[in-house]
C-alpha positions as CSV (number, residue, x, y, z in Angstrom):
1,M,60.4,219.7,203.7
2,R,62.2,221.5,200.9
3,V,63.5,219.2,198.2
4,W,64.7,221.6,195.5
5,T,64.5,225.3,194.6
6,Y,64.7,227.0,191.3
7,L,65.6,230.7,191.1
8,R,64.7,232.7,188.0
9,P,65.8,236.3,188.3
10,F,64.8,239.0,185.7
11,E,64.5,242.8,185.3
12,Y,61.2,244.4,184.5
13,R,61.0,248.2,183.9
14,G,63.9,248.9,186.2
15,L,62.7,246.5,188.9
16,D,64.8,243.7,190.2
17,C,62.6,240.6,190.2
18,V,63.0,236.9,190.9
19,V,60.7,233.9,190.8
20,E,61.5,231.3,193.4
21,V,59.9,227.9,192.7
22,T,60.3,225.4,195.6
23,L,59.5,221.7,195.5
24,T,58.5,220.0,198.7
25,L,57.3,216.5,199.4
26,K,53.7,217.4,199.0
27,E,53.5,220.5,196.7
28,T,55.1,223.0,194.5
29,I,55.3,226.6,195.7
30,S,56.0,229.6,193.4
31,R,56.9,233.0,194.9
32,L,57.4,236.4,193.1
33,F,59.8,238.9,194.7
34,V,60.1,242.5,193.5
35,D,63.1,244.5,194.9
36,N,63.5,241.8,197.6
37,E,59.9,242.0,198.7
38,L,57.4,239.1,198.4
39,V,54.5,240.3,196.3
40,D,52.8,237.1,195.4
41,E,52.8,233.4,196.5
42,Q,50.9,230.4,195.1
43,S,51.1,226.7,195.7
44,L,49.8,223.5,194.0
45,A,49.6,220.0,195.5
46,Y,51.1,217.4,193.2
47,S,47.8,215.6,193.2
48,E,46.1,218.6,191.6
49,G,47.9,217.9,188.3
50,G,48.7,221.6,187.6
51,T,52.3,222.8,187.1
52,T,52.0,226.4,185.8
53,F,51.8,229.5,188.0
54,V,50.7,233.0,186.9
55,H,51.9,236.0,189.0
56,P,50.6,239.5,188.4
57,L,53.3,242.1,187.9
58,P,53.1,245.8,188.9
59,S,53.0,247.8,185.7
60,A,53.0,251.5,184.9
61,S,52.3,251.0,181.3
62,G,48.5,250.6,181.7
63,Q,48.7,247.1,180.3
64,T,48.2,243.8,182.2
65,A,51.6,242.4,183.1
66,Q,52.3,239.0,184.4
67,V,55.0,236.4,184.8
68,K,54.3,232.7,184.3
69,S,56.5,230.0,185.8
70,G,56.3,226.3,184.8
71,Y,58.1,223.2,183.5
72,Y,59.3,223.5,179.9
73,N,60.5,219.8,180.0
74,W,60.4,216.9,182.4
75,W,62.9,218.4,185.0
76,N,63.4,222.1,184.5
77,I,61.4,225.3,185.1
78,G,61.4,228.5,183.1
79,I,59.5,231.8,183.3
80,A,57.8,234.1,180.7
81,V,57.0,237.7,181.3
82,S,54.3,239.3,179.3
83,E,52.6,242.7,178.8
84,G,49.2,242.2,177.3
85,E,49.7,239.7,174.4
86,D,53.4,240.5,174.0
87,I,56.1,238.4,175.6
88,V,58.8,240.8,176.9
89,Y,61.2,238.3,178.5
90,E,61.8,234.5,178.6
91,S,64.3,232.7,180.8
92,H,64.5,230.0,178.2
93,P,63.6,231.6,174.8
94,G,61.2,229.6,172.7
95,R,60.4,227.1,175.4
96,D,56.8,226.7,176.5
97,V,56.3,227.0,180.2
98,H,52.9,225.1,179.9
99,H,54.7,222.0,178.6
100,G,54.6,220.3,182.0
101,E,50.9,220.8,182.2
102,A,50.5,219.3,178.8
103,L,52.5,216.3,179.9
104,V,50.3,215.8,183.0
105,K,47.1,215.9,180.8
106,K,48.7,213.4,178.4
107,M,49.5,211.0,181.2
108,M,46.0,211.4,182.5
109,G,44.5,210.8,179.0
110,L,43.0,214.3,179.0
111,D,45.1,215.8,176.1
112,A,42.1,215.6,173.8
113,E,39.7,217.3,176.2
114,S,38.6,220.9,176.1
115,G,40.2,223.2,178.7
116,D,37.1,223.3,181.0
117,S,36.4,219.6,180.7
118,A,40.0,218.7,181.3
119,A,40.2,221.0,184.4
120,A,37.0,219.4,185.9
121,K,38.4,215.9,185.4
122,M,41.8,216.8,186.8
123,R,40.1,218.2,189.9
124,S,38.1,215.0,190.2
125,M,41.2,212.9,189.9
126,A,43.0,215.1,192.4
127,E,40.3,214.5,195.0
128,I,40.5,210.7,194.4
129,N,44.3,210.7,194.5
130,Q,44.2,212.8,197.6
131,K,42.0,210.3,199.4
132,K,44.2,207.4,198.1
133,W,47.3,209.2,199.4
134,Q,45.8,209.7,202.9
135,R,45.0,206.0,203.0
136,N,48.3,204.8,201.6
137,K,50.9,207.3,202.8
138,Y,51.8,205.5,206.0
139,S,52.7,202.3,204.1
140,V,54.9,204.5,201.7
141,Y,56.6,206.0,204.7
142,A,57.2,202.5,206.1
143,D,58.8,201.3,202.8
144,L,61.1,204.3,202.7
145,A,62.1,203.8,206.3
146,L,63.0,200.1,205.7
147,G,65.0,201.1,202.6
148,A,66.9,203.8,204.6
149,L,67.6,201.3,207.5
150,F,69.1,198.8,205.0
151,F,71.3,201.5,203.5
152,I,72.5,203.0,206.8
153,V,73.4,199.6,208.4
154,G,75.2,198.5,205.2
155,K,77.2,201.7,205.0
156,V,78.1,201.8,208.7
157,T,79.0,198.2,209.3
158,G,80.1,197.2,205.8
159,D,78.2,193.9,206.3
160,L,75.4,193.5,203.7
161,A,74.2,190.2,205.3
162,L,73.7,192.0,208.6
163,A,72.0,194.9,206.8
164,A,69.6,192.4,205.1
165,I,68.8,190.7,208.4
166,V,68.2,194.0,210.3
167,G,65.9,195.2,207.4
168,A,64.0,191.9,207.7
169,G,63.7,192.4,211.4
170,G,62.3,196.0,210.8
171,G,59.8,194.6,208.4
172,L,58.6,191.9,210.8
173,A,58.3,194.7,213.5
174,L,56.0,196.5,211.1
175,V,53.9,193.4,210.7
176,V,53.5,193.2,214.5
177,A,52.8,196.9,214.8
178,Q,50.1,196.7,212.3
179,R,48.0,194.6,214.8
180,F,48.0,197.6,217.2
181,V,47.5,200.7,215.0
182,K,44.6,201.7,212.8
183,V,46.6,203.2,209.9
184,D,47.7,201.0,207.0
185,L,51.4,200.2,207.3
186,L,51.6,197.3,204.9
187,G,49.5,198.4,202.0
188,G,47.5,196.0,199.9
189,F,50.2,193.3,199.9
190,A,50.4,192.5,203.6
191,V,50.2,188.7,203.2
192,F,52.4,188.5,200.1
193,G,54.9,191.0,201.6
194,T,55.1,189.0,204.9
195,I,55.9,185.8,203.0
196,M,58.5,187.4,200.9
197,L,60.0,189.1,204.0
198,L,60.4,185.7,205.6
199,I,62.0,184.2,202.5
200,S,64.4,187.2,202.3
201,A,65.4,186.7,205.9
202,A,66.0,183.0,205.5
203,F,68.0,183.7,202.4
204,S,70.3,186.1,204.2
205,L,70.7,183.8,207.2
206,A,71.5,180.8,205.1
207,L,73.9,182.5,202.8
208,Q,75.8,185.1,204.9
209,D,78.1,186.2,202.1
210,D,78.1,189.7,200.6
211,Y,77.9,188.4,197.1
212,W,74.8,186.3,197.7
213,V,73.2,189.3,199.6
214,Q,73.8,191.2,196.4
215,M,72.2,188.4,194.4
216,K,69.2,188.3,196.6
217,S,67.4,191.0,194.6
218,T,68.0,189.0,191.4
219,V,66.9,185.6,192.9
220,L,63.9,186.9,194.7
221,G,63.1,189.2,191.8
222,V,62.8,186.3,189.3
223,F,60.8,184.4,191.9
224,T,58.4,187.2,192.4
225,A,58.2,187.9,188.7
226,S,57.1,184.3,188.1
227,I,54.3,184.6,190.7
228,F,53.1,187.8,189.1
229,M,53.3,186.2,185.6
230,A,51.3,183.2,186.8
231,D,48.6,185.5,188.3
232,G,48.4,187.5,185.1
233,L,48.2,184.5,182.7
234,F,46.2,182.0,184.7
235,R,44.0,184.1,186.9
236,R,43.8,187.3,184.8
237,G,45.4,189.3,187.6
238,A,42.7,188.6,190.1
239,Y,45.1,188.9,193.1
240,F,48.0,191.2,192.2
241,G,46.4,193.2,189.4
242,A,43.4,194.0,191.6
243,R,45.6,195.1,194.5
244,I,47.8,197.3,192.4
245,E,44.7,199.0,190.9
246,R,43.6,200.3,194.3
247,Y,46.6,202.6,194.3
248,M,46.1,203.9,190.8
249,P,44.0,207.0,189.7
250,V,42.4,205.1,186.8
251,P,41.0,201.6,186.2
252,L,43.4,199.0,184.9
253,H,43.3,195.7,183.0
254,H,44.3,193.3,185.9
255,D,46.0,190.8,183.7
256,R,48.1,193.4,181.8
257,I,49.3,195.0,185.0
258,A,50.3,191.7,186.5
259,V,52.1,190.5,183.4
260,G,53.7,193.9,183.0
261,M,54.9,194.0,186.6
262,S,56.4,190.5,186.0
263,L,58.4,191.7,183.0
264,T,59.5,194.7,185.0
265,G,60.7,192.4,187.7
266,I,62.7,190.3,185.3
267,I,64.4,193.4,183.9
268,M,65.2,194.8,187.3
269,A,66.5,191.4,188.4
270,G,68.8,191.4,185.3
271,A,70.0,194.9,186.0
272,N,70.8,193.9,189.6
273,Y,72.9,191.0,188.4
274,L,74.8,193.1,185.9
275,V,75.6,195.7,188.5
276,A,76.7,193.2,191.1
277,E,78.9,191.3,188.7
278,N,80.6,194.3,187.1
279,F,80.8,197.1,189.7
280,S,82.0,197.5,193.3
281,E,80.0,196.6,196.4
282,D,79.7,200.4,197.3
283,F,78.3,201.2,193.9
284,W,75.8,198.3,194.2
285,L,74.6,199.6,197.5
286,T,74.1,203.0,196.0
287,W,72.3,201.4,193.0
288,T,69.9,199.3,195.1
289,T,69.0,202.2,197.4
290,F,68.8,205.1,195.1
291,L,69.3,204.4,191.4
292,D,67.1,201.4,190.6
293,L,64.0,203.2,191.8
294,P,64.0,205.8,189.0
295,V,64.6,203.0,186.4
296,G,61.8,201.0,187.9
297,M,59.5,204.0,187.9
298,V,60.1,204.5,184.1
299,L,59.3,200.8,183.4
300,F,56.3,200.9,185.7
301,Y,54.9,204.0,183.8
302,S,55.3,202.1,180.6
303,V,53.4,199.2,182.0
304,F,50.8,201.5,183.6
305,K,50.0,203.1,180.2
306,W,49.7,199.7,178.6
307,A,47.4,198.3,181.3
308,E,45.2,201.4,181.5
309,K,41.6,200.9,180.5
310,K,40.7,203.5,177.8
311,T,37.4,205.3,178.6
312,D,35.3,207.6,176.4
């Protein structure tokens, strides 16, 4: 499924060229077209860690010509055309199209490694991550489906209490379905998730008021954060920390990840309270379905780096 496409047209020695970089749910695909004909296509799975593509260009000059495409910051892609050692065109002058790859290495703790060593470790991590994705992907799909169910019911009916109850019913259906299928639908938090699901459903049934449905994320967020904090401080993350680590590509300090997730939960609960108190119900629904995830991911990455075990 195509998520986004970048088009970077350029002219090279009288030829009309364009690099098309497409993001899908699983991989990045880079294509080079010359005079509307596809001359080269490459792809990289996200788990491989690479972000830069090198396409050969037809050249009559006798020199090796190529066009590189890659991220020059967190969100945008540029191209650089070269002949031999000389850069003859840049879509974003002065920006390094290898920047994204450097960021990936830094996130993986490989920025100090030599090229060959870093590449070998990235391939090893890619294999591990691919295996983890194959094991966990169905639980990710299930979570996304439940989020979409809540959003759709809330938008169509305008009744957030009903949306919460329908979402809880969908979650319980997953718990039942898990008994009959071999794939993992509930991830490493099946028992805890089921308990929280029942509490959430009881909350929505007892307080069928739109305001309190909005406050549910704040109340349950603080409650969940306190459990994570207790696990991190008193049990050194033996329960939650260990379960979170199974999804991560590197070993973690269990106590740090549990405490960090608790702090993240408190911040997100506070953010939900501020949005519910100061904005419209429609905006809150958009926030809770789409916007709080990116914020939570930034916080989680900070916690992840703090909890990561440094290895030689």
